C-alpha positions in Angstrom: 50.3 6.1 115.1 50.5 2.4 114.3 46.9 1.9 115.6 45.7 4.6 113.1 46.2 2.3 110.1 43.8 -0.5 110.9 41.3 2.0 112.3 41.5 4.1 109.2 41.3 1.1 106.9 38.4 -0.6 108.5 36.3 2.4 109.6 36.7 4.9 106.7 35.9 4.6 103.1 38.9 3.2 101.1 39.8 6.4 99.3 39.7 8.4 102.6 41.8 5.9 104.5 44.4 5.7 101.8 44.6 9.5 101.7 45.0 9.7 105.5 47.7 7.1 105.6 49.5 8.7 102.7 49.4 12.0 104.6 50.9 10.3 107.6 53.7 8.9 105.5 54.4 12.3 104.0 54.3 13.9 107.5 56.8 11.3 108.8 59.2 12.0 105.9 58.9 15.7 106.4 59.5 15.2 110.2 62.7 13.1 109.6 63.9 15.7 107.1 63.3 18.6 109.5 65.0 16.8 112.4 68.2 16.4 110.3 67.9 20.0 109.0 67.6 21.6 112.5 69.9 19.1 114.4 68.4 20.2 117.7 69.6 17.9 120.5 67.5 16.7 123.3 68.2 18.3 126.7 69.9 15.3 128.2 72.4 15.4 125.4 73.7 18.8 126.3 73.2 18.9 130.1 75.7 16.6 131.9 73.5 16.1 135.0 70.5 14.8 133.2 70.2 11.0 132.8 67.4 9.7 130.6 65.4 6.8 131.8 63.7 5.9 128.6 64.4 8.3 125.8 65.4 8.1 122.2 68.8 9.2 121.2 67.7 11.1 118.0 67.1 14.8 117.7 64.2 16.3 119.6 62.7 19.1 117.4 60.4 19.2 115.6 58.1 17.1 117.8 56.9 14.0 116.0 53.8 13.8 118.2 52.6 17.3 117.6 53.4 17.1 113.9 51.4 13.8 113.4 48.5 15.2 115.4 48.4 18.2 113.1 48.6 16.0 110.0 45.7 13.8 111.3 43.6 16.8 112.1 44.1 18.5 108.8 43.7 15.2 107.0 40.3 14.7 108.5 39.4 18.4 108.0 40.3 18.3 104.3 38.5 14.9 103.8 35.3 15.8 105.5 34.8 19.5 104.8 34.8 19.4 101.0 31.8 20.8 99.3 30.9 19.4 95.9 
């Protein structure tokens, strides 16, 4: 996600890149809110035999990766399918 900002800034028109970055920030805020609303633990937090090798200790759902991918897709869709 961090690589999206320079790519968006340097390869898109300024208004489109700002809109896409703002959509990502809004999506991140919604994701954090939903994680604390659902409080769904990751599997290794509830199963005693599972030991994580490299995993965050925050809540698991909703998935940040899938939510950010959806925000990027719909951001591009809205920006590039408008008819004037």
